[in-house]
C-alpha positions in Angstrom: -1.4 9.5 8.9 1.2 6.8 8.4 2.0 4.1 11.0 5.2 2.0 10.7 5.5 -1.3 12.5 8.0 -4.1 12.3 5.9 -6.1 9.9 3.4 -3.7 8.5 2.7 -0.1 7.3 -0.7 1.4 7.7 -1.8 4.5 5.9 -5.0 6.3 7.1 -7.1 9.0 5.5 -10.2 9.9 7.4 -12.0 6.6 8.2 -10.3 4.7 5.4 -7.0 2.8 5.6 -4.6 0.6 3.7 -2.5 -2.0 5.5 0.6 -3.3 3.8 2.6 -6.3 4.9 5.5 -8.2 3.2 3.1 -9.9 0.7 -0.3 -8.2 0.7 -2.1 -4.9 0.8 -5.5 -4.9 2.5 -8.0 -1.9 2.2 -10.6 -0.9 4.7 -13.3 -1.7 2.1 -12.3 -5.3 2.1 -10.2 -5.2 -1.0 -6.9 -7.1 -1.1 -3.9 -7.1 -3.5 -0.5 -8.7 -3.8 2.1 -6.3 -2.5 5.9 -6.3 -2.4 8.8 -3.8 -1.8 11.6 -4.7 -4.1 15.4 -4.2 -3.5 15.7 -1.9 -6.5 13.3 0.7 -4.9 10.2 -0.3 -6.8 6.9 -1.6 -5.5 5.0 -4.6 -6.9 1.3 -3.9 -6.4 -1.4 -6.3 -7.8 1.1 -7.6 -10.4 2.2 -4.2 -11.6 5.7 -2.9 -10.8 6.0 0.9 -10.2 8.5 3.3 -8.8 7.8 3.8 -5.1 6.4 7.3 -5.6 4.0 6.2 -8.3 2.8 3.3 -6.1 2.2 5.7 -3.2 0.1 7.9 -5.5 -2.0 4.9 -6.6 -2.6 3.9 -2.9 -3.4 7.5 -2.0 -6.0 7.7 -4.9 -7.7 4.6 -3.6 -7.9 6.0 -0.1 -9.3 9.4 -1.3 -12.2 7.9 -3.4 
């Protein structure tokens, strides 16, 4: 399930979740990483820039572990 708010996006899979704000991603297991949506359609996640779909795949893999 994906929840969109004015200042955050929350993705849930079972009991796990990832919460993304303008500058950070927080995981239900306590992990945190720098996060940013860029104007060119890319995502910066923990210092790595990826196309949005690849970043979504990385986040999904984290949730499914």
